[in-house]
N, C-alpha and C positions, 0 to 999 in steps of 0.2 A: 625509471619512472614507473609509477604505480597508476593502475588501472581499477576503476570501481570494481568491485566483484560481480561477474554476472548472477543471476538469480534464475533466470528461464533460458533453455534449449533456444537456440537459434534456429533449429530446424523444426521443432515441433511445439515450442513455448510451454512445455512441460518444466516443471521445478527440477533445479540442478542439485545434485548432493554436491555437499562438500566431502572429500574423501582423503584430502592430502595437506599437512601443513609443514612449513620448512621455517626453520630459525635462520633469520638472514646472517646472522653472527658467525654461528658453529656449523651451519648446514645441516644440523640433525633434521630429520624427517620424519614425520608421524602419519602413520596410514590408517583409515577407519572411515566411519560414517560419523560426520559432525553435523550437529543440529545448527542451522544459520540462527544468527542475530533476528528476532522479529522485525525490528526497525529497518534492518538491513534488505528485508525482503519487500519493502513498500517501494511502489513505483515512483518516479520522479515529481509526479504531480502530488503525492500523498505524501511524500518527503517537504516539499515546500510548503503545503497546507500545515503540516505540522510544525515547521520551522516558524511559518508567521504566527500561527494558534499562541506558541511559547513566547514569540516576541512580543505577541498583543496580550499578553497574560491571560489568555482565555477569554477574551472577549470577542463574542461572535461579530459583533459589530464593528469593531476595529478590524479584524481579519476581513470583513466584507468590504472596508474601505481600502485598505492595503493591497487586496487583490482586486477591486473593481468587479465585486460579485455582489448580488443581491443577498439578502439574509437567507431566505429558503435554500438556494446554491451552496452556502456556504455550511447551513445546517445539515444538508445533503452530504456534503464533502467530511463532515465530522461523524456522520453516521457511518459512510464507507471507510473511514480510518479506524473507527471502532471495531467495525466488523472485519478489517482488515489483520487487526492487533488482537482477534479474538477477546476482545473487551467488552462486547457489548452482553449484556444481560436481559432475560426476557421482557423486561420492565421497559426497557427502552426502546427508541423510535429506530434503532439500529437494526433491525428485522428486517432488511430491505427486501421488498420484492421483485422479481425479474420486470414486471409492469413498469416500476420507479425505475430500475434500472435502464430499460430500454427509452423511458421518457427522457433520461438524461444524455442518453447517445443522441437523441432527438436533439436536443438541448446544443448538442456540441459540449456538454460537460464532460462527457467519457469516450474515449475512442472504442470503438468496435471490440478490439481485442482484450481491452480493462472491463467492458461490459462482459464479454463471454468468460474470462476469468472467473467474475464476482458470480455468475449466474452458476457456474460450475462448482465453484465453492459452495453457496446456496444449496444446490441438489445435492451436493456430496456430504453436507452434515445431516 
C-alpha cells in the first residue's frame, strides 16, 4: 500500500526533507538530500484547483463553475497557486499581501494554517 508523501512535519508544520529513496525491486537505497517535486508540495486544495484548471483548459470562468466559486475567488486561487510554485513575476497580481490572505481566511477560502504558511513565505522572500 502506498501513501501520499507528507510534505510538512506533523509536529511543527515545517517542511520535511527527503533523505532516503529505495528501489522496490532490488532494495538499493540512496541516502542524501533530495529536492521535492514542486507540484508534490502543493496542498490538497491547490492540487484540486490545478487539476480543475487543466481540465477546464485554463478558463477561469469554467473553473468557477466546476468548483462553485466566484470569479474573484478563482483568480485569488490562481494567484496563490502561482505563488506556491514560484511562477509569479513582478508584473502579476500574484504578489499577494498579508491583508488579502487574511481576507481569504475570513471568507473561509483558506484555513488559518494555510494562511500562516503563505504569510511566512511572503515574509521569507
